[in-house]
ROLO-122066 format. One line per field, with one value per residue (C-alpha): residue number from 1; residue in three letters; x, y, z. Coordinates in Angstrom, 1 decimal. Layout:
guza [NUM | ...] $
zaza [ALA | ...] $
X [X | ...] $
Y [Y | ...] $
Z [Z | ...] $
This chain:
guza [1 | 2 | 3 | 4 | 5 | 6 | 7 | 8 | 9 | 10 | 11 | 12 | 13 | 14 | 15 | 16 | 17 | 18 | 19 | 20 | 21 | 22 | 23 | 24 | 25 | 26 | 27 | 28 | 29 | 30 | 31 | 32 | 33 | 34 | 35 | 36 | 37 | 38 | 39 | 40 | 41 | 42 | 43 | 44 | 45 | 46 | 47 | 48 | 49 | 50 | 51 | 52 | 53 | 54 | 55 | 56 | 57 | 58 | 59 | 60 | 61 | 62 | 63 | 64 | 65 | 66 | 67 | 68 | 69 | 70 | 71 | 72 | 73 | 74 | 75 | 76 | 77 | 78 | 79 | 80 | 81 | 82 | 83 | 84 | 85 | 86 | 87 | 88 | 89 | 90 | 91 | 92 | 93 | 94 | 95 | 96 | 97 | 98 | 99 | 100 | 101 | 102 | 103 | 104 | 105 | 106 | 107 | 108 | 109 | 110 | 111 | 112 | 113 | 114 | 115 | 116 | 117 | 118 | 119 | 120 | 121 | 122 | 123 | 124 | 125 | 126 | 127 | 128 | 129 | 130 | 131 | 132 | 133 | 134 | 135 | 136 | 137 | 138 | 139 | 140 | 141 | 142 | 143 | 144 | 145 | 146] $
zaza [MET | LYS | LYS | ASN | MET | SER | GLU | GLU | VAL | GLU | TYR | LEU | ASN | TYR | ILE | TYR | LYS | ASN | ALA | GLU | MET | GLY | VAL | VAL | GLY | ILE | ASP | ASP | VAL | ILE | VAL | LYS | ALA | ASN | ASP | GLU | LYS | PHE | GLU | LYS | LEU | LEU | LYS | LYS | GLU | ARG | GLU | GLU | TYR | LEU | GLU | ILE | ALA | ARG | GLU | ALA | GLU | ASP | ILE | LEU | LYS | LYS | TYR | GLY | LYS | GLN | ASN | GLU | GLU | VAL | GLY | ALA | MET | VAL | LYS | ILE | SER | SER | LYS | MET | MET | SER | GLU | MET | LYS | LEU | LEU | LYS | ASP | ASN | SER | THR | GLN | THR | ILE | ALA | LYS | MET | MET | MET | GLU | GLY | THR | ASN | LYS | GLY | ILE | ILE | GLU | ILE | THR | GLU | LYS | ILE | ASN | ALA | TYR | ASN | ASN | THR | ASP | ALA | GLU | ILE | VAL | VAL | LEU | ALA | GLY | LYS | LEU | LYS | SER | THR | LEU | GLU | LYS | ASN | ILE | GLU | GLU | LEU | LYS | LYS | PHE | LEU] $
X [-49.9 | -48.0 | -44.5 | -45.8 | -48.7 | -48.8 | -49.9 | -52.7 | -53.8 | -53.8 | -55.9 | -58.4 | -58.7 | -59.4 | -62.1 | -63.6 | -63.5 | -65.0 | -67.9 | -68.2 | -68.5 | -71.4 | -73.1 | -72.3 | -73.5 | -76.8 | -77.3 | -76.8 | -79.7 | -82.1 | -84.0 | -84.8 | -86.0 | -89.7 | -90.2 | -90.9 | -89.2 | -86.2 | -85.9 | -86.2 | -83.3 | -81.1 | -81.7 | -80.8 | -77.6 | -76.7 | -77.0 | -74.7 | -72.1 | -72.3 | -71.8 | -68.7 | -67.3 | -67.9 | -66.1 | -63.1 | -63.1 | -63.2 | -60.2 | -58.3 | -58.8 | -57.1 | -54.1 | -54.3 | -55.4 | -58.4 | -60.2 | -59.5 | -62.7 | -63.4 | -62.5 | -65.0 | -64.1 | -64.8 | -68.2 | -69.1 | -68.0 | -70.1 | -73.1 | -72.7 | -72.2 | -75.3 | -77.4 | -76.2 | -76.9 | -80.4 | -81.4 | -82.8 | -84.0 | -84.4 | -86.2 | -85.6 | -83.9 | -81.4 | -80.6 | -80.2 | -77.8 | -75.8 | -75.6 | -74.5 | -71.7 | -70.4 | -70.7 | -68.8 | -66.0 | -66.0 | -65.8 | -62.9 | -61.0 | -61.6 | -60.5 | -57.3 | -56.7 | -57.5 | -54.9 | -52.3 | -52.7 | -52.9 | -50.5 | -52.6 | -54.3 | -57.1 | -59.6 | -58.9 | -59.1 | -62.5 | -63.7 | -62.4 | -64.2 | -67.4 | -67.2 | -66.7 | -69.5 | -71.8 | -71.0 | -71.6 | -74.9 | -75.9 | -75.3 | -77.6 | -80.3 | -80.0 | -80.4 | -84.0 | -84.6 | -83.1] $
Y [6.4 | 3.5 | 2.3 | -1.0 | 0.0 | -3.4 | -5.1 | -2.5 | -3.0 | -6.8 | -6.4 | -4.1 | -6.5 | -9.3 | -7.3 | -6.5 | -10.2 | -11.4 | -8.9 | -9.8 | -13.5 | -12.6 | -11.1 | -14.1 | -16.5 | -14.7 | -14.3 | -18.1 | -18.9 | -16.0 | -17.3 | -20.5 | -18.6 | -19.2 | -17.4 | -13.6 | -12.7 | -14.8 | -13.3 | -9.8 | -10.7 | -12.0 | -8.8 | -6.7 | -8.7 | -8.4 | -4.6 | -4.6 | -6.6 | -4.3 | -1.3 | -2.8 | -3.7 | -0.1 | 1.3 | -1.0 | 0.1 | 3.8 | 3.3 | 1.4 | 4.4 | 6.6 | 4.3 | 4.6 | 1.0 | -0.9 | -3.8 | -7.4 | -9.2 | -12.8 | -15.0 | -16.4 | -20.0 | -19.3 | -17.8 | -20.8 | -23.2 | -21.5 | -21.5 | -25.2 | -26.2 | -24.2 | -25.8 | -29.3 | -28.8 | -27.5 | -30.2 | -32.5 | -29.8 | -26.1 | -25.3 | -22.0 | -24.0 | -25.6 | -22.2 | -20.6 | -23.3 | -22.9 | -19.2 | -19.6 | -22.0 | -19.5 | -16.6 | -18.6 | -19.1 | -15.4 | -14.7 | -17.0 | -15.5 | -11.9 | -12.6 | -14.1 | -11.1 | -8.7 | -10.5 | -10.6 | -6.9 | -5.3 | -2.5 | -1.0 | 2.3 | 3.1 | 3.4 | -0.2 | -1.5 | 0.1 | -1.4 | -4.9 | -4.5 | -3.5 | -6.5 | -8.8 | -7.4 | -7.5 | -11.2 | -11.9 | -10.1 | -11.9 | -15.3 | -14.3 | -13.2 | -16.5 | -18.6 | -17.6 | -19.5 | -22.9] $
Z [35.4 | 37.0 | 36.0 | 34.7 | 32.5 | 30.8 | 34.1 | 34.5 | 30.9 | 31.4 | 34.6 | 32.8 | 29.9 | 32.4 | 34.0 | 30.6 | 29.5 | 32.8 | 32.4 | 28.7 | 29.6 | 31.9 | 29.0 | 26.7 | 29.3 | 29.7 | 26.0 | 25.7 | 28.1 | 28.2 | 25.2 | 27.2 | 30.3 | 30.7 | 34.0 | 33.7 | 37.0 | 36.1 | 32.7 | 34.2 | 36.6 | 33.8 | 31.8 | 34.8 | 35.4 | 31.7 | 32.0 | 35.1 | 33.2 | 30.2 | 32.5 | 34.0 | 30.6 | 29.4 | 32.5 | 31.8 | 28.2 | 29.2 | 31.6 | 28.8 | 26.5 | 29.2 | 28.8 | 25.0 | 24.6 | 23.4 | 25.1 | 24.1 | 23.5 | 24.4 | 21.5 | 19.0 | 20.0 | 23.7 | 22.8 | 20.5 | 23.2 | 25.8 | 23.6 | 22.7 | 26.4 | 27.4 | 24.7 | 25.6 | 29.3 | 28.5 | 26.1 | 28.8 | 31.2 | 30.4 | 33.6 | 35.5 | 38.2 | 35.8 | 34.1 | 37.5 | 38.6 | 35.3 | 35.8 | 39.4 | 38.3 | 35.8 | 38.3 | 41.0 | 38.5 | 37.9 | 41.6 | 42.0 | 39.1 | 40.0 | 43.6 | 42.3 | 40.2 | 43.0 | 45.2 | 42.3 | 41.3 | 44.7 | 43.7 | 40.9 | 40.1 | 42.5 | 39.7 | 38.5 | 42.1 | 42.5 | 39.2 | 40.2 | 43.5 | 41.7 | 39.5 | 42.5 | 44.5 | 41.4 | 40.9 | 44.6 | 44.6 | 41.5 | 43.2 | 46.0 | 43.5 | 41.5 | 44.6 | 44.8 | 41.6 | 42.7] $
């Protein structure tokens, strides 16, 4: 393991939380999805985020640490924002746009972390890259529903 294990644990927790927010965001809107293909896409993306979160959790266990979950207030705030945005218009296009906005935020944040933690265990670097490429792919898939 590296000298500064706390940075790697911090990085892994960030990856975990980013993936968890993907799940939370999808959970907030999937009940409003009224297009079968779109709902199928959201379910697939949710599973991808869960897989990344599990991988981060497994690596954290190797460090003898546990994952830090997204706080309850963040989850409640996300749900309230989603509900407010979808009050007027809960079309597939609106939901896709919301998901793209959250995903873009995730891309920006993981890119910042990749640049900041460039001297990290290869296993963590690979997982961060997987998260980033998953987010980028999801943006492309969501564009089809605009």
